N, C-alpha and C positions, 0 to 999 in steps of 0.2 A: 723768441719762443716758437716752436714748430707745432703745427697742428697735424695730427694724424688723421687720415681719412680711413674709414673702414674699407676692408677689401671688398670687392664686388660680391663675393659669395656671402659675406656677412650681411651686406646691405640687402641682398635678395632674400636671405633668410628672415631678416627683420621685417621686410615688407610683406613676406608671406605670412608671418605671425600677425601682423597688423590686419591683413585681409581676413585671416581666420577669426580674429577677435571681432572685426566689424561684421562678418557674416553671422557669428554667434549672437551678437547684439540684435541684428536684424531678425533672426529667427525667434529670439526671445520676445521681441516686441510684437511680431506677428502672432505668436502664440497667446500673448496677453490680450491682444485685440480680439482674437477669436473667442477666448474665454469670456471676456467682458461682454461680447455681443450675444452670447448664448442666452442671456436673460431676455434680450429683446426678441429673440426667435421663439421663446416659449409661447407667447400669445400668438396664435395663428390668425391669419387674415379673416377666416370665416367666423372667428369669434368676436371680432371687433364690431361694436354697436355703431349704427349710423349717427345717433345723437351724441355729439361730442361731450356734453355734460354728463350723460349717463355713462359713457365710456370712461371718463375721468373718475367718476364715483366707483365704477367697477374696478378700475385699476387700483384706486386707493384701498378698497376693501380687500382685493386680492393680495395686496402687499402685507395686509395684517393677518392673513389666514395661512396656517401651516399646511404644507403638503403632507398628507398622512403617510405617504410612501417614503418620501425623502427625509422628512422630519426636521431638517434644519434649513429648509428652503420655504419660501412663500409659494403659494400656488401660482403666483404671477411669474416666478422665476423657474418653476419646475416644468419639465417636459413629460412627466409621468401621465399616463392615461387618466388616473384618478384626479390629478390636478386639473386636467382639461375639463373633466366632468364637473368639478367644483367651480371652475371659472364660468362654464356655461350656466350652471345653476344660479350663481350670483347674478349673472346678466339677466336670466329669466325672471328672477325675483325683482330685480330693479325695473325691468320692463313692465312687470305686473303692478308696479306702484309702491312696492315696499320701501321703507326708509332704510338707511344704513344700519340702524340699531335693530330693525326687524330682521334684516338679512342675517346679521351676526347672531341674533337670538335663535333664529331658525337653525343655523348651522351648529350652534352650541347645543341645542336640544337634540340634534341628531347625532353629533360626534363628541360631545363633551367639551370641557374647557381646553382640552389638548389641541383643538383645531385652531385656537388663537395663538399667535406667536407671542403675544404679551397677555397671558391669562390674568384675570382679576385677582386681587388679593382678598381672599376669604378663607374660612376654616378649611375648606376642601383643598385649597391650593397652598396652604401654609407651609407644608414640607417642601413643596416645589420652590417656593420663594426663599426659604431659609436654608435649604441644602447647601448652596455655595458658601454661605457664611459659616455654617457648621463645619464644612469640610476645610475651610481656611483656618478656623480656630483650632480644629483638630490637628492640622499640619503644623501650626505655630506651636501648639503644646508639645507635639512630638519632637520637633526640633529643639525646643527649649529644654525638654527633659534629657535629650541625648547630648546636648552641649554643656549643660551645667556640671560643675565638678561634683563627684560623689562625696557625700558626707557620712562619716561614721556616726552611729547613734551615740547619744551621751552615755558615758559610763562604760563603753566597750573598750577593748584593748586597742592600742594604736595599730595602725596598719603596718605591714612589713616595711614599707618604704620610710616610715617614720621612726622605726626602731634603730638604736645605735648599734654599731658593730662591737662585737666582743673583742678583747685584746688579741685572741687567737686569729679572728677574722681580719683584724687590722694588719697583723703581721703577715698573714698569707697574702693579703692585697698588696702590701708593700713589696713582698718578694716577686709577685707576678708582674707588678709594674716595673721593677728594677730589671728582671730577667727579660722582659719584653723589649726593653730599650737597649739592652746590651748586646 
């Protein structure tokens, strides 16, 4: 049995494709690292408290609070100026001796339940909590309605597809089939 080796031009093309794929993987990995480290960059060094316990509490609180500009990020992850102001406010309240609940209550009184990434379940936020479930049920109902077979009401005439052919129609169909095959 003879083994064929690739011509040198095919080998060089293969290795060039391999280098391109490796370069693409490297660029993708670097982009992912930069994107993942953006959250760590959000809290600037001048914001960090010297007391490690207070800083840990501030970070925990900041992770629970919504950036009102970005809306889908916590203030801990956001680089928006308002998020910075809120992070500084949280740290000031903690330095003043407020508990975590007092800081949360202060921010909710000022900005409403929307400032919390996980708002409490009560009458005012009922629609917020139930909207995803209602949307899912509506989508399921819509799919179910469109996929089920249509039914004729009782006592109505049968549909066209259920009616039998007349003798003239059967003869015409037979002619068409016969002429089409000949």
